[in-house]
N, C-alpha and C positions, 0 to 999 in steps of 0.2 A: 872853105871848110870853117865851120863855127868853132870858136874857142869854147871851153867849158863854161866860162863866165857868160858868154853870149847865149849859149844854150840855156843855162839856168835863168837868165833874165827873160828870154823869150818864153820859156815854159811858165814862169811865174806870171808874166803878163797875160798869156792865154788863159791860164786858170783863173786869174782875177776877173777876166772879161767874161768867162763862161757863166751862164746862169747856174745857180746852185740847184741841184735836184733834191727836192724834199720827198720823203715817202708819202704816197697817197694815203690819206686817211679814209677808211671805209665809213661811208655814211650809213645810217640806219635806213632800212627800206621804209616807204611811206606808210605801210601797214604792218602792225605786229603780226607775225605769223610763226607757226611751228612747223618746220619742214614744208613750207609753202602754203599751209592751210591757215587762213586768216582766223584770228581769235581762237586758236587751238581747235579749229574744226567745229566750233559751236555755231548755231543758227542765230544770226543777229536779229532776224525778224521775230523770232520766238520770244525774245525779251519783251517786245511790245504786244504781241498777240496772246502769249501764254503766260507771261509774267514770271518766267523762270528760265534758267539756263537749260538749253535743249541741244543735245548733240546733233550735228548735221550728218548727212549721209553722202557717200561717194556717188550715189545715184542722182543727187540733186546738187549740182555745182554751178558756179558762175565766176568767171575770171573778171576781176575789177581791180584797178589801182595797184597792179603788180602782185596780187595774191589771189588764191583760189578760195572762194567762200563756199561753205557747205550749208545745206538747208535740210530741215526735217521733212519738207514736202515740196511738191512742185509749185503749189500756190505761194509758198514763202519765197521760193526762188524767183517766181514771176514778179512778186511785189518788190523784191530787192532790185531785180534787173530793171524795173520801170523807174525806180527812184533810189539808187544806192545811197545817196547823201542822206536821205531820210532815215535809213536804217543802220548805216555803218556807225560804229562807235566813234566818239570824238577823239581827236588826237591819234587817229590811226589805230585805235585799240590799245595804245600804250597806256600805262598807268597814269591816270589823271593827276594823282598826287605828285608823281615824279615829274611830269611835264610842268606842273605849277612850280616846282622847285628848280626847273631848268635842266632836267636830264630825262632820259627814257628808262623804262623798266618794263619787264614783261607783266602780264596779267593772268589772273585765273578767272574761269567762267563764273564762279560763285560770288565774286566781289564786283558787283555792278549796281547801278542806280540810273533810273531815267529822270532827268531834270529838265523841265520845260520842253518835253518832247524829244530830247536828245539822250543817247546812251553814253554813259561814262563807265569805264572799267578801271580796276585797281589791282595792284600787285597781290594783295591779300585782304582778308576781312579786317585784320588789325589796321592796315594802312588805310582801308576804306573808312573806318571809323574816324581816323585822324582827318582824312579829307573832308568828311561830313561835318566837322566842327566849324567850318567856314566855307560852305559850298559856293556862295557867290564870289567870295574873294579868291578861292582856288580856281574857279572856272575862269575868272578875269585874268589871273596870272598865267594860267595854262594858255589861254587865247593869245596873250602877249608873247609867250615863249614859242608857240607853235607857228610854223613848222621849223624854225631856226634850230631847235634842239636836235633835229635829225642830222645836222652837219657834223 
């Protein structure tokens, strides 16, 4: 039979040797989505072909990179499915300014810009104007931070 002292020493030793359990931190998904719909359900191809934010339809969807992408037409869906990297917004559709600053933030469909054939989105029009003050620098900082900011 163990004495109280032996029990306490044994318990302390066992606790010291046991790995500490840290709570798991939830990582951001690789694509910004609203209830599973990438970029709030807007058609990423439309930014390139129509030059404006265009809502996608539940009739034309494609699952890619952990999210469901919606499109305004079957032709847009087919173009995206053939080359999603060409049409998907940079930084997973998270705010380009936020990623440049080292964190993630949501985006709105109206705050967007195509630079060198790539789509960038921002949290708001105000934030977009701030991002546009140094597009090359902000893209470079965003590229340096991506995808580590998701962790």
